[in-house]
C-alpha positions in Angstrom: 0.2 27.1 -75.3 -1.8 24.0 -76.3 -3.8 22.3 -73.6 -2.6 18.8 -72.7 -5.0 16.0 -72.5 -4.4 13.4 -69.8 -5.9 10.4 -71.6 -4.9 7.3 -69.7 -3.8 5.4 -72.8 -1.5 8.3 -73.7 -0.2 8.5 -70.2 0.6 4.8 -70.1 1.2 3.7 -73.7 3.3 0.7 -72.6 0.3 -0.6 -70.6 -2.3 -0.4 -73.4 -3.0 -4.2 -73.4 -3.3 -4.4 -69.6 -5.7 -1.4 -69.6 -7.8 -3.1 -72.3 -7.9 -6.4 -70.4 -8.7 -4.7 -67.1 -11.5 -2.7 -68.7 -13.0 -5.9 -70.2 -12.6 -8.1 -67.0 -13.0 -5.7 -64.0 -16.1 -3.8 -63.5 -14.4 -1.7 -60.8 -11.6 -0.8 -63.1 -14.0 0.0 -66.0 -16.1 2.3 -63.7 -13.0 4.2 -62.5 -11.6 4.4 -66.1 -14.9 5.9 -67.3 -15.0 8.3 -64.4 -11.4 9.4 -65.0 -12.1 10.1 -68.7 -15.3 12.0 -68.0 -13.4 14.2 -65.5 -10.5 14.6 -68.0 -12.9 15.8 -70.7 -14.7 18.2 -68.3 -11.3 19.7 -67.2 -10.2 20.0 -70.8 -13.5 21.9 -71.7 -13.0 24.2 -68.7 -9.4 24.9 -69.5 -10.2 25.5 -73.2 -12.8 28.1 -72.2 -15.8 26.0 -73.5 -17.2 26.0 -70.0 -16.9 28.5 -67.1 -16.5 27.6 -63.5 -14.7 28.8 -60.4 -11.0 28.2 -59.8 -11.8 26.2 -56.7 -14.1 23.9 -58.7 -11.5 23.3 -61.3 -8.8 22.6 -58.7 -11.1 20.1 -57.0 -11.8 18.3 -60.3 -8.1 18.1 -61.0 -7.5 16.6 -57.5 -10.2 14.1 -58.2 -8.7 13.2 -61.6 -5.3 12.7 -60.0 -6.7 10.4 -57.3 -8.5 8.3 -59.9 -5.3 8.2 -62.0 -3.3 7.0 -59.0 -5.9 4.2 -58.4 -5.9 3.2 -62.0 -2.1 3.2 -62.2 -1.8 1.0 -59.2 -4.4 -1.5 -60.6 -2.5 -1.6 -63.9 0.9 -2.1 -62.3 -0.5 -4.9 -60.0 -2.1 -6.6 -62.9 1.1 -6.4 -64.9 3.1 -7.8 -62.0 0.7 -10.7 -61.5 0.7 -11.5 -65.2 4.5 -11.4 -65.4 5.1 -13.6 -62.3 
């Protein structure tokens, strides 16, 4: 079974423009975005067998990625709502 990447632009393709604008205009969003993608790449390397680690470490990294994703998703949706209204 192929490993699934959780790239934010693939997860929220309809929000590509909002993500781009937030990355350019919000240092906080840009930092969270970069942290999310670093974690996603690390998790992908572990799951593909390129790196070895404990199951607990991998689970903690996945929880951290999910938390970041939730924060980023909220920021994108708030930005889109403000831009629309």
